[in-house]
C-alpha positions as CSV (number, residue, x, y, z in Angstrom):
1,M,20.0,19.7,-6.3
2,T,16.9,21.8,-6.2
3,A,13.4,20.6,-5.7
4,L,12.0,22.5,-8.7
5,A,12.5,19.3,-10.9
6,N,10.4,17.5,-8.4
7,I,7.6,20.0,-8.0
8,P,4.9,19.7,-10.6
9,E,4.2,23.0,-12.6
10,Q,0.8,23.7,-10.6
11,L,2.6,24.0,-7.3
12,L,5.7,25.8,-8.6
13,P,4.3,29.3,-7.6
14,L,4.2,27.9,-4.1
15,A,7.8,27.0,-4.0
16,V,10.0,28.7,-1.1
17,P,13.5,28.0,0.3
18,I,13.5,25.1,2.8
19,S,16.1,26.8,4.7
20,E,13.5,29.5,5.8
21,L,11.3,27.0,7.4
22,T,11.3,25.8,10.8
23,P,9.8,22.5,12.3
24,Y,6.9,22.8,14.5
25,Y,8.5,23.2,18.1
26,R,6.5,20.1,19.5
27,N,5.3,17.8,17.0
28,P,4.1,14.5,18.6
29,R,4.3,12.7,15.3
30,T,7.1,10.2,14.2
31,G,7.4,9.8,10.7
32,D,9.0,7.2,8.4
33,L,11.5,9.3,6.6
34,P,13.1,6.5,4.3
35,A,9.3,5.9,3.0
36,I,8.6,9.6,2.6
37,A,11.9,10.1,0.7
38,E,11.2,7.2,-1.6
39,S,7.9,8.7,-2.6
40,L,9.2,12.2,-3.2
41,T,12.0,10.6,-5.4
42,V,9.5,8.5,-7.2
43,N,6.5,10.9,-7.3
44,G,7.7,14.2,-6.5
45,Q,5.9,16.7,-4.3
46,Y,2.3,16.2,-5.1
47,R,0.6,18.2,-2.2
48,A,2.0,21.4,-0.5
49,V,3.1,21.6,3.2
50,V,1.4,24.0,5.4
51,V,3.3,26.8,7.1
52,N,2.3,29.3,9.9
53,K,3.7,32.8,9.3
54,G,4.0,33.0,13.1
55,T,2.6,36.5,13.6
56,Y,0.6,35.6,16.6
57,T,2.9,32.6,17.9
58,G,6.4,34.4,17.9
59,R,7.7,31.5,15.9
60,P,8.2,32.7,12.2
61,N,7.7,30.3,9.3
62,E,6.8,27.2,11.5
63,I,5.5,23.9,9.5
64,L,2.3,22.8,10.8
65,A,1.7,19.9,8.3
66,G,4.3,18.2,6.4
67,N,7.1,18.3,8.9
68,H,8.4,14.9,7.8
69,T,7.9,15.7,4.2
70,V,10.3,18.8,4.5
71,A,12.9,16.8,6.6
72,A,12.9,14.2,4.0
73,A,13.3,16.6,1.3
74,Q,16.2,18.1,3.1
75,Q,17.7,14.6,3.3
76,L,17.5,14.5,-0.4
77,G,19.0,17.5,-0.9
78,W,16.0,19.6,-2.0
79,E,16.4,23.5,-1.6
80,Q,12.9,24.5,-2.3
81,I,9.3,22.9,-1.4
82,A,5.9,24.0,-2.2
83,A,4.0,25.7,0.9
84,T,0.6,27.2,1.4
85,W,0.6,29.8,4.5
86,V,-1.6,30.4,7.4
87,D,-1.2,32.9,10.3
88,V,-2.8,31.6,13.3
89,D,-2.3,31.8,17.1
90,D,-0.8,29.0,19.4
91,E,-4.2,27.2,20.1
92,A,-5.1,26.9,16.2
93,A,-1.5,25.8,15.3
94,A,-1.9,23.1,17.7
95,R,-5.2,22.0,16.5
96,I,-3.8,21.9,12.8
97,V,-1.0,19.9,13.9
98,V,-3.0,17.4,16.0
99,V,-5.9,17.0,13.3
100,D,-3.4,16.6,10.7
101,N,-2.0,13.6,12.3
102,R,-5.3,12.3,13.8
103,T,-7.4,12.2,10.6
104,N,-4.5,9.8,9.2
105,D,-4.8,7.7,12.5
106,L,-8.7,7.2,12.3
107,A,-8.7,6.5,8.3
108,G,-9.0,2.8,7.5
109,Y,-8.8,0.6,4.4
110,D,-10.9,-1.4,2.3
111,T,-8.3,-4.1,2.3
112,A,-9.5,-6.1,-0.6
113,L,-9.7,-3.0,-2.7
114,L,-6.1,-1.8,-1.5
115,A,-4.8,-5.4,-2.5
116,E,-6.4,-5.1,-5.9
117,V,-5.1,-1.7,-6.5
118,L,-1.6,-2.7,-5.3
119,S,-1.6,-5.7,-7.5
120,E,-2.2,-3.7,-10.7
121,I,1.0,-1.5,-9.9
122,P,3.9,-3.1,-11.9
123,D,6.5,-0.9,-9.9
124,L,5.8,-0.8,-6.1
125,G,8.6,2.0,-5.6
126,G,7.2,5.1,-4.1
127,T,4.0,3.4,-2.8
128,G,5.3,2.6,0.8
129,Y,4.7,-1.2,0.1
130,D,7.0,-3.8,-1.1
131,R,6.2,-7.2,-2.8
132,E,6.3,-9.1,0.6
133,S,3.7,-6.6,2.3
134,V,1.4,-6.9,-1.0
135,D,1.5,-10.7,-0.8
136,R,0.5,-10.6,2.8
137,L,-2.5,-8.6,2.0
138,L,-3.3,-10.7,-0.9
139,D,-3.1,-13.7,1.5
140,D,-5.6,-11.9,4.2
141,T,-7.9,-11.0,1.8
142,S,-8.1,-14.6,0.1
143,L,-8.4,-16.8,3.2
144,P,-12.2,-17.8,3.8
145,E,-13.8,-18.0,7.0
146,T,-14.2,-21.5,8.6
147,L,-17.6,-23.2,8.1
148,E,-19.3,-25.2,10.6
149,L,-20.5,-28.6,8.9
150,T,-23.2,-30.9,10.0
151,S,-21.1,-33.9,9.7
152,D,-17.3,-34.6,9.7
153,G,-18.0,-37.1,6.9
154,A,-17.1,-40.1,9.0
155,G,-20.5,-41.0,9.8
156,T,-20.4,-39.9,13.4
157,G,-22.8,-37.3,12.9
158,A,-20.8,-34.8,15.1
159,A,-20.3,-31.2,13.7
160,A,-16.9,-30.5,12.1
161,T,-15.0,-27.4,11.5
162,V,-13.1,-27.2,8.3
163,D,-11.4,-24.7,6.2
164,Y,-13.5,-24.6,3.1
165,L,-11.1,-23.2,0.3
166,Q,-12.9,-22.3,-2.9
167,W,-10.3,-20.3,-4.9
168,G,-11.6,-17.8,-7.4
169,Y,-8.1,-16.6,-8.3
170,L,-4.7,-17.7,-9.8
171,Q,-1.9,-15.9,-7.9
172,W,1.9,-15.5,-8.3
173,Q,3.9,-12.9,-6.6
174,S,1.6,-9.6,-6.6
175,K,-0.3,-10.8,-9.5
176,R,-3.9,-12.2,-8.9
177,V,-6.1,-13.0,-11.9
178,R,-9.9,-14.0,-11.4
179,I,-11.0,-17.1,-12.5
180,T,-14.5,-18.7,-13.1
181,A,-16.1,-21.4,-11.2
182,E,-15.9,-23.8,-14.3
183,E,-11.9,-22.9,-14.5
184,V,-11.6,-23.7,-10.9
185,E,-13.1,-27.2,-11.3
186,A,-11.1,-28.0,-14.3
187,L,-7.9,-26.8,-12.5
188,D,-8.8,-28.9,-9.5
189,A,-9.4,-32.0,-11.6
190,I,-5.8,-31.5,-13.2
191,Y,-4.5,-31.2,-9.6
192,T,-6.0,-34.2,-8.4
193,R,-4.9,-36.4,-11.2
194,F,-1.3,-34.9,-10.9
195,V,-1.3,-36.0,-7.2
196,D,-2.7,-39.2,-7.6
197,D,0.0,-39.8,-10.4
198,T,3.0,-38.4,-8.5
199,N,2.0,-38.9,-4.8
200,S,3.0,-35.0,-4.3
201,D,2.0,-31.7,-5.6
202,M,5.5,-30.7,-6.1
203,G,5.9,-29.3,-9.7
204,F,2.4,-28.9,-10.2
205,G,2.9,-25.4,-11.7
206,W,5.3,-26.6,-14.1
207,H,3.0,-29.5,-15.1
208,V,0.1,-26.9,-15.8
209,L,2.5,-24.8,-17.8
210,Q,3.5,-27.8,-19.9
211,L,-0.1,-28.7,-20.7
212,A,-0.8,-25.1,-21.9
213,H,2.3,-25.3,-23.9
214,Q,1.3,-28.5,-25.5
215,E,-2.2,-27.4,-26.2
216,G,-0.7,-24.1,-27.7
217,E,1.4,-26.4,-30.1
218,S,-1.5,-28.4,-31.2
219,A,-4.0,-25.5,-31.8
């Protein structure tokens, strides 16, 4: 299997045989090869690796950025990969290797936005995330802060700490749908009646679905 089918047309002029490249001789970074291989399989190669010609280091065709991408491509049986070239000395090569890794370490996420983007992707293959990790992100971004109340509601006047949950979403698996305050109120009323009638919230989801089905039939 060649890599050419997995390299976009814009990068094809940069394709070189993987067998001619060598890993950086002391790369401090460890990579998740299975995740990278999955990304290459699903997304193809979307950016070139960086290779040092080696005129000044004595180590020809040494990979400075993309060592694990090349290793994963080899595991997949790729024969070629897109690469850009530099020709730098040992100090500059080390700087490129270190900063390529360090800038990834320093980067962060807008967790709420990340969760929103991932929840809109129907197939998580090639993202590095699975459904469980997306659900954890959604849980983390949905949990409210605790609020200090002036009373515990029992007439003692003591401050009470409660988890004040005002949900603005309906969520199942990785789908999360924003709902209005009025919809929250209506849903809460349906929930309260259901629990009063059944002494449990088991089956509440089916109850809501049946109500929606009945309303659909009567429309």
